[in-house]
C-alpha positions in Angstrom: 26.8 -3.6 0.5 23.1 -3.9 -0.6 21.8 -1.5 -3.2 18.2 -0.3 -2.9 15.8 -1.3 -5.6 14.8 2.3 -6.5 16.5 5.6 -6.7 15.7 8.3 -4.2 13.7 10.2 -6.9 11.5 7.1 -7.5 10.9 6.5 -3.8 9.7 10.1 -3.5 7.3 9.6 -6.4 6.0 6.4 -4.8 5.4 8.1 -1.5 3.6 11.0 -3.2 1.4 8.5 -5.0 0.6 6.6 -1.8 -0.2 9.7 0.2 -2.5 11.2 -2.5 -4.3 7.9 -3.0 -5.1 7.8 0.7 -6.1 11.4 0.9 -9.6 12.8 0.9 -9.4 15.0 -2.2 -11.9 15.8 -5.0 -10.0 13.3 -7.1 -10.9 10.4 -4.7 -9.3 7.2 -6.0 -8.5 8.8 -9.4 -4.8 9.3 -8.7 -2.4 8.0 -11.4 1.4 7.6 -11.8 2.8 8.6 -15.1 -0.4 8.2 -17.1 0.1 9.1 -20.8 -3.4 8.4 -22.0 -5.8 11.3 -22.2 -8.4 11.6 -19.5 -12.1 11.2 -20.5 -14.7 13.6 -19.0 -16.0 10.7 -16.9 -12.5 10.1 -15.4 -12.0 13.5 -13.8 -11.4 15.2 -11.5 -8.1 13.3 -11.3 -4.4 13.7 -10.4 -1.5 12.4 -12.4 1.9 12.3 -10.8 4.9 12.6 -13.2 8.6 12.7 -12.7 10.2 15.9 -13.8 13.7 17.3 -14.2 16.3 16.9 -11.6 19.9 18.1 -11.1 22.8 17.3 -8.9 25.8 19.1 -7.7 28.7 18.3 -5.4 27.9 19.0 -1.7 30.9 17.6 0.1 33.5 14.9 -0.5 31.6 12.0 -2.1 28.3 13.6 -1.2 25.9 14.9 -3.9 23.0 17.3 -3.4 20.1 16.3 -5.6 17.4 18.7 -6.5 14.4 16.6 -7.6 11.2 17.7 -9.2 7.9 16.1 -9.8 4.7 17.4 -11.4 1.1 17.0 -10.3 -1.4 17.4 -13.1 -4.8 18.3 -11.8 -7.5 17.4 -14.3 -10.9 19.0 -13.9 -13.9 20.0 -16.0 -16.5 22.7 -16.2 -16.8 26.4 -16.7 -15.2 27.1 -13.3 -12.2 24.8 -14.1 -9.6 27.2 -12.8 -11.3 27.3 -9.4 -11.8 23.5 -9.4 -8.2 22.9 -10.3 -7.0 25.4 -7.6 -9.1 23.6 -5.0 -7.7 20.2 -6.0 -4.2 21.6 -5.9 -4.7 23.0 -2.4 -6.1 19.7 -1.2 -3.1 17.7 -2.6 -0.6 20.3 -1.3 -1.9 20.1 2.2 -1.4 16.3 2.4 2.0 16.1 0.8 3.4 19.1 2.7 2.7 17.5 6.1 3.6 13.9 5.3 6.4 12.9 7.7 7.9 10.1 5.6 8.0 12.3 2.5 9.8 14.9 4.5 12.4 12.3 5.5 13.0 11.4 1.9 13.7 15.0 0.9 13.9 18.4 2.4 12.4 21.8 1.4 9.4 20.6 -0.5 7.9 23.5 -2.3 5.7 24.3 -5.3 8.0 26.2 -7.7 5.5 26.9 -10.6 2.1 26.2 -12.0 0.8 26.1 -15.5 -2.9 26.2 -16.5 -4.3 24.8 -19.7 -7.8 24.2 -21.0 -9.7 23.0 -24.0 -13.1 24.0 -25.0 -15.9 21.8 -26.5 -19.2 20.6 -25.1 -17.6 21.1 -21.7 -14.3 22.8 -20.7 -11.6 20.3 -19.7 -8.8 22.0 -17.8 -5.5 21.0 -16.4 -3.3 22.7 -13.8 0.2 21.4 -13.6 2.1 22.2 -10.4 5.8 21.5 -10.3 7.3 20.6 -6.9 10.9 20.5 -5.9 12.8 19.1 -3.0 16.4 18.2 -2.2 18.2 15.3 -0.8 21.8 14.3 -0.1 23.2 11.1 -1.3 26.6 9.4 -1.7 28.0 10.3 -5.0 28.1 6.6 -6.2 24.6 5.6 -5.0 21.4 7.4 -6.3 19.3 5.3 -3.9 20.6 6.7 -0.7 19.0 9.7 0.9 20.0 11.6 4.1 
């Protein structure tokens, strides 16, 4: 039996990254995976994709239901940062919500919460974090399998 190179959660993150990089959003090519460095004013608007919490529970004999979360950080700037972040969130949501391959990797994609933050200075830098959740079934002994 061959084991996949990545967990189901990682494959979901990879697909979100690919879809958002190909999308026509205000972030353009400024889509990152797990970036920890701060964003400079000249690097935004941008989207940062991060793995979030997950949980699993028994679904059936030797089958686990995984509830996987990821976060999209929408980095923007300007006095209207909340409006700009909201627009970027809507653009990103539209493309991931309709992606056929992402919807085969997991079911029930939904945004479960958002958290806005901003910092003042010469120019306001804002970030809206949207947490997404989806579920997938896998064999209890293999985190790479999704059904």
